[in-house]
N, C-alpha and C positions, 0 to 999 in steps of 0.2 A: 613765615610762610605765607603763599598767596593765596588770599580768597579767590574763590572760583564762582561760589554761589551761594547762596542764604535763600532757604526755603521755608515754607509754611505749611503746616498740617494739622488742623483741628481736630481733636478726638473726639469720639463720638459716643453717646449715652444712649441706653438702652430703654430707659424711662426717661418720656418727656418732661413729667412732673419734675424728676431729679434734675434733667436738664436746665429747667426753670431756675433751680436754686443753687446748682452747683455748676455752674459755666466754667469749664476750664480754659485756662490760658493756651493760646496756641503754643503748638511742639514746633519750634524754630530750629531748623537744621541748617548746620553750616558745613559745605564740603569746601575743602582745600587741599592744595598740595602737600603732602608732607616729604616727599624728596622724589626727584627725577630718580627713574631706574629704568633697567633694560630687562623688558618681558618680566617682571617680578612674579615669582611663583614659589609657593613654599615659604610662608612667614611664620617667624616665631619669637616671642620675649622671653630674654632672660630674665632671671630675678632682680636684677638690677635696672631692668627697663631699658636695655639695649635691645635693638631690633636685629635679628638673622635673617637673610632672605638669600634666594636663589636667583641666579639669571637663567633662565631655561635656556636659552642658544649660546651664549658664551661659556656656560659652563662655571662660572664664576659664584662663589659663596661670600656675600660681603656682610658688614656689620654697621648698623647707623646707631651712634653712642645716644644715650639718654638724653642728652641736649640737642639733639637733631641733626648732628653733624654726620654725614658719612665718610666712614674710612675712607681714603683714596685709594687705596691698597686692597685688594680682595684678600679673605683670610685662605681662600683657597682657590684651584683652578683644577676642574675635572676636562679631560677630553672626552666629548660627548658625541653622539650621535644625534642632531636638534631636528632634523627634518619632522614636518608635521608635527604629531604628538610624542614625538620622542624628546629627549633632553636632559636637564638637570631638574628635576621634580619634588618629590616630598624632603622635607625636612623635620627634623624635631630634636630636642636636646635630649641630653641624660636628665632623669629627676634629679640626681647627683650632680648636676652642673656647675654648680657653684663651685664644687671641691674638685670634680675630675676632669672638667673641661674638654667632655667628649658631648660629641653629637652624632645624629645617624642620619644618611641620605640615601634617597633612591634616584639613579640616573641610568641612561641609557648608555653603558659601554661604546665605544667605536669598535667597530670591527675591523680586522686584518686580515692579512691573506690567509691567514691559518684559523682564524674564529670569526664567530658570528657576533654581530652587535649584539648586546644582551641588556635586558635591565637589571640594573644591580643595587644590591644594599650593602653600604659602607657605612662601617665607623671611624669618624673624625677625630684625632685627638690634637687638642690644640696645645702649642708650646706657651712658655713663658712670656713672649711677645703678642702671643694673640693669633698667629699663623698657624698652619696646618703642621704638625709635626710628624703625624705618623696616620695612615690611611689603612684599615683591615677592611679585606673584603670578605663578607661573612655570606652572600647570596647573591648567585646569578642566574639568570634564566635567557638563555640564547634565543634570540628571534631568526628562527632558521627559515622563514619563510618570505623574509625583505619585506613583509608587512608595517606601513608607517603609521598605522592608526591603531585604535583600540589600546592603547599604551600606556592606560591609568596607573600610576605608581605613588603610592604615598606610604607615609610612615607617622605611628603617632604611639607614646605610651599610654594604655590605660591606667584608670584608678585603683587596678589590681597589680601595678608594676609589670604586666605584660607589654612586650613589645608588639604592636599591630601592624601588618603591613597588606596594601591592595596591589593587585595586579591586574590587569586588563587581559582579555584572551587573545591578546595579538593578530587576531582576525581569524583563529579556529576556533569558531563557536562549541564543537563538540566538547573542546580540552575543560570547558566551562562545566560540565557534567561530569568530567573525570576526575574521580577523587584521588588518582595516583598522579595527576597533573598538577602544578601551582597557579597555572594562568586561570584568570577568571575566577579569582577567589579572594577573600580577606583570610590572612595566614596570623597564627599567634604564637609567639616564641619567649621563651625566658633566658634573658640574657644578661651579662653582668658585662661592666664596661673594660674588663678583659677577659678573654676566652670566646667560645664559638655559641652559636645559637643552639637553644637545646628546645625540645619538645615539652611543654607542661603535661603532667598526669591528669589533668582535668581537661584537656581538650576534646570535643566530641567525637573526634575518632580516634581510637588509640593508636599510639605511635605515628601520628600524623599532624603537621602543622594547620592543617586546614580548618577554619573556625566558620566560613560561610562561603557559600559556591554556587554557582550558577550566575554569576555576575558577567557584564559583558566590559564595562570600562569604568570602574568604581575611580573618579577622580580624586575624592576626597572622603574623609570621615572625621566625625567627630563624638567624643562621649559626653552625654549628660551630667553637668557638675551635680544635679539635684538627685539622681538614681543611678547613674553609671550606665544608662541605657547607650548603647552603640547606634548612630545614625551615619548612612552613607548617601552620596549623590552618586547617581547612575546613570551615564550618556548612553542612551538607547539608539535603535537603528533609525529608520525614516519615523517611527512612532515611540511612544513609551520611555520617553526618559521619566527616570523616577527619584523619589527620595526614600528611601528604605530604611526601617527600624531592623537592625541585623540582630537576629537572634542565634544563639552558636547552635551549629550542626544542620541550620536550615538551607532551604535551597530556593534562589530567588529568581529562577526561570528561565534563564537564558540559556539557549540551547541551539543545535543545528534545526532548522526548519522552523525556527521561531515564528509565531502568528500574534499578532499585536491583540493584546485583551485587557490593556488599560489597568484597573485595579480589580479586574474581574479574577476567579481563578482559573487555575489551569487543570483540569480533569488528570487524573493518573499521575501525576508527577508527586514523587514522595516528599512529604514536609514542604512543600512551595508555600512559601510565605507572601503574600500579595503587596505591592506598594502601599505605602501611607497616601503619596502623591504622585499621578502621572501626567505628562505631557506629552501632548499631540495637538499640533507640532511641536518638532523637539525644541528643546532651549539650551542642551548641553550645561545642566548644571556643574558647578566648580565648586568654589570654596564655601564652606558649609561649619556652621558652630550655631552652640546654644548659648545665648547671653546671658550672663549673671552679674553684669556691671551695674555702678552705681549713677552713670550718668542719664540712662534712660531707666527709670524704674519701671515703669509701663511695659518695656520691653523683658523684663526678666521672665525667664523661662521659655523664652519665645527661640523658634527655630529659625535661623536667617541663612540665607544664601546666595551667592551672584550666580548668572548665567551668561555662558559666553555669547550664545548667539545674538540677546536684545540688550545687553549690559545691564539688566535690572539688578536690583537688590530687594529680595523677596521676604516677608517675616510671615511663619507661620504660628499660629496659636494653639498651643495643643491641650488637650483635653486632662481631666486632674489626674488621669493614669500615665499620663505623658505618653501614650501609645497610639494617639488617634489625633487627627489636624481636624480644629474644628473652624478654622478661619484663613483666609490667605490674604497678605495686603502688599500692595507694591508701595515701597517708599521711594517718594521722587527726589532724584538725583542731580534733576536739572540737564544738563548737557554732559554730565560726565556718565562715564561707563564703569560699571562693577562687572569686571570681566573674569578675573582669576581667583587668586586667593583671598580670604577674608579672614582677618584676625580681630580681636578683641586687645585694645591697648590696656596697661595697667590702672588708667584714669577712667577707663570704661568707655572711651572713645572706639571707635571702629576704623580699621585700616583694611583698604583691599586694594587687588593690584590691576592696574589697566592698561591697554595698550591702545594706539591710534591717535586719535586727533591729540593726545598730551605726550606724544611720542614717547611713550612709556613712564609710569611713574605711578609712585604708592601715594593713596589719597587717604584723607582723614574725614570722618564723619563726625562732627560733635554736636553737642547742644547748644544752640546759643542764646544769648542774654535777653 
C-alpha cells in the first residue's frame, strides 16, 4: 500500500497540573491507499476479514481478500440508474453470512418502457465460486417523478436481528410525513435468508414497517455497539444537515414547507425529535459509525462520520448517556478526503471511500508508530 500522508495530533488535557505530569505522546495518523476503487460506496467486512463494496456507478459488487488483493472479477453486476444520487448504494451481510453466503443490497433499478426506475432492496445469494448465484427482489419503490436527488438508500442489520432500510423522499417532501408511504423513512423488517420481508409485531406502528419518519435523505445509519442506539446521517436542503438519534416512532421534521430550525423544536409537530447536530451551511454527511476498535482507544465510543461537501472526517464525543454530543473534532487527513462510506476494519483501522484527486479509492487511516 502507498503511504499518502503521515499526520500528528497532540491530545489535550483539561488540567494543566495533570498535563505537566502526564504529557501524552502525539497521536500519529497514517493515511494510505488500501485499494483503487470506482466510486466505492457501501462497504462491509465479513468474519474472515474480506471487504465487500459497491461501485455506485457501474453497479458492480466487489471483494477484496484479507491480504488486500482485489478480485479482478466482480461478484455481481446490477443494471442500475446511477445519475446524481441514484446507483448501487447500500450493502450489508446476513448475520449468518459465514454459512449462508447471503448479502442484502439497495440499488436504483433502471427503468424500462413499461416501468419507472425504482429504489430496490434485494437479497443476493453467492454460489460456491463466490459469485452471484441468485437474486431475490424483496422491496421496490418506483421513482415516478423522475427526480434524481434525495435518493438515500441503505441497509443494515440491527443488534436485535431485524433488517433496517432507509429511503430518501425522492423529492416529494409530503411523503416523509405520510405514514402510508415508505419514502423519507427508516423501515424495520424481520427476514430470513429465504422467504419474504415480514413486519415485526413490536414495530411502533402496528402492521407497518415504518420505524422512524420525517426524513429527507438518510444516506447512512449505524448502531451503537455499546447500547444499541441507532444514529443516522441526514442530508438537508440549503440548511440543517443533521446527525440524529433515531427513536422508534418519532418524527424528524422534514415536510412540505420546511423552515430551517437547527437544533430547535418545531411546535405542533407530533413526536418531533430535534437533531443531535445541525450543519448550516450544509455538509452532506455520508458514512457514519461508532468506533469500538483497539487501534484508537482514545476514540472508543465516539461517533465518526464523513461529509461529502468538504471531505472531512469528524469525531463527536458523546455524554455518558450516549444521547448528547459534548464536543466535535475534525480529524486531519491532509490532502485526502473522506467523501463516502466509512467502515471499521477488524484491526481497528478506519477505511473510507473517496473520489476525485485519487481517481476513486478506498483509503485506510491507521495509527503510526
